[in-house]
N, C-alpha and C positions, 0 to 999 in steps of 0.2 A: 420309326426306329433310326437312331443315329449310329452310323457305322464308322469306326476308326479305319482310316485308309493309309496312314503313314506312321513311320517310327517317331517322327517329331510329335505328332498328336498323342501317341501312346506314352511317350516319355514325359510329356507335359502333365499327364494325369498321375503317373506313378513316381516320377522323380528318379533320383539316383539309387542304386543298390547300396545297402549298408556295408560297412567294412567287413562284418562277419560273413556276409553272404559271398564276399569275394575271396577272402583269405582261406576259406575252407576248401577251396578247389586244389586238388593235387593231380599230377600226371602219372602218379604211381601209388602203390599201396603204402600207406603209413602203418605203423603198428596198431593204431586205433582202428583204422579202416579194415585192417586184416581181422581184428577181433569181431567187428560187426558182421563181416561175411561169414566167419566161422560159426556165428550164432544164428544164422538165417537158414531156415529149412525151406523157404518158399520165396520165389521172385517172379517178376514179370519180365518177359523178353519181348522187346519191340524191334521189328525189322521193317525194311522198305524194299519195294520191288516195282517192276513196271506196271503191275496191276494195282498198286497202292500200298497201304500200310497193313501191318499185322501186329497183334500183341497177344501173347499167350502166357498162362501161368506155368511155372516149372517148380517141381518140389521133390525133395528127397528127405529121408529121416535124418535129423541132426543138422546136416550141412548140404545145401543144394548145389553149391559151386565149389569146385576144387581150385586150389591156388597152386600154380606152378612156380611162379616167381613174382617179384614186385610189380611186374608189368603184364603178367599173363594169367588169365583165368580159364578154366576148362569146365564146360557144362555137358554132362552125358545126355544124349538124346534117348530118354527112356520110351517105353512102349506107349503108343497113343492110337489115334484113329487113322494114321497113314495119310492124312491130308498134307503133311510136311510143308505147310505154308511158310513157316519160318525158314526152313532149310532151302526151299526154292528161292526165297528172297536173298538169303545170304550168298548163294552161289552167284547171283547176278549183281548184288550190291551189298558189300560187306559192312555197311554202317549198321550199328546196333545200339540200343539203349536198354539198360537194365535197372530195375527197381527192386531192391531187397527189402523184405519185411521180417521183423523179429517179433514173435509172439510175446505179448505183454509189454513191449516197448513202443513208444510213440515215435521214436527215431527211425527213419528209413535211410537207405543208402542208394545213391544213384551212380551209375557208370555209363559213360558214353565211350564208344570205341569202335574197333573194326573186328570182324569175325571171319574165320575160315572153318570149313568142315573137314575133320580128320577121320580117317578110318585106320590109322596106325594100329596094328595089332597089340603092341605093348601098351599103348595109351588106353585102348579099349579094355584090355585086361585089368588095368589098374582101376578102372571105374566099375568093375563087376559088382552086382548086387545080388545076393543069394545065388551066386554061381552063374548068373546070367549077364552077358555083356550087352551094352548098348550097341546098336548098329552103327552109330557114328557119335562123334563128340564135336561140340562147338568150341573152338579155341578163340578166345577173345583177347585182343591186345588193348590195354587200357589207354584211352585218350585223355580222359579226365574222370575223376572220382571225387564225390563229396556227399556229405550227409544232407538230408532234406529237412526243412523246417517241420516241426512236429504238429503244427496247428491243424492240419487236415485230419490226422488220425484222432486228435483230441476233440475236434468238433464232431466227428462222426461217432465218437465213443466206441471205436472198433473192438476194444478188448473188454468192454463193459457188458456182461451178459444180460443185464437188465434192459439194455438198449437194443438188443438183438430183435429182429422180426421173428414172427412165428413161421419157421421154415416149413412146417407141416402144411401151411396154407398156400405155399408157393406151387406153381405148376411143375409137374414132373418132366424129365427129359422126353419121355414117351408122349405126353400130352402136347408138348411143344412141337414135336415132329408131326403129330396128327393134325395140327392146325395147318401145316404146310402140305401134307399129303393125306388126303381123306381116308384112304384105305389102309393106312399104316396101323399095324397091330400094336398100339401103345401099351395095352395091358400086359402083353407077353414081354415086351421090351423092358418095361419097368420091373416086372417080376423077376426076370432073368439077369438084369444088369448087375446087382450087387455081387452075385457069385461069379459072373463073368469078369468083373473088374478085379475081384480078389484073386482069381486064377491067372490074370494076365498083367499083374502089376509091373513086373520087370521085363 
């Protein structure tokens, strides 16, 4: 196996970035980038901390991320499993990366920036869903924002249902945990999970 160990070796293979890949980068929201965020119901949030890296999906109906101004985005922290890996990281290292997906579109949007965790009552109230407030909100200051080349989603045929795997054949959450803890009651977990999730969405 031949391993690349320097930037010079890497750049000798890939050459220079194209003009389009450079000029698309902005340090604030443009009108077009605002429209992409407004159309995205799901995104991935990447954070870093002393223990390493974390990346988790975030989703809301219609629009996952609120826009405060051309430099600031707000992400409500909806109910989850209380691991709070992302929040733990942000408290200690504010660097974050975001990847927005738009159903049916092969274009994605990337944001790199810095984040803080807010529990401001008025902010949380503005992010309520079905009368329920998030316990905190992640406030992100944009460092750079740009759209990502569509080739990855095109190659993967993400939106082509004919290319989707048979999800019924995939392992269930319960069975995955039973592989790690032999006495885990996987059948009860899988049976109860849909209703539990439905009743604890927000």
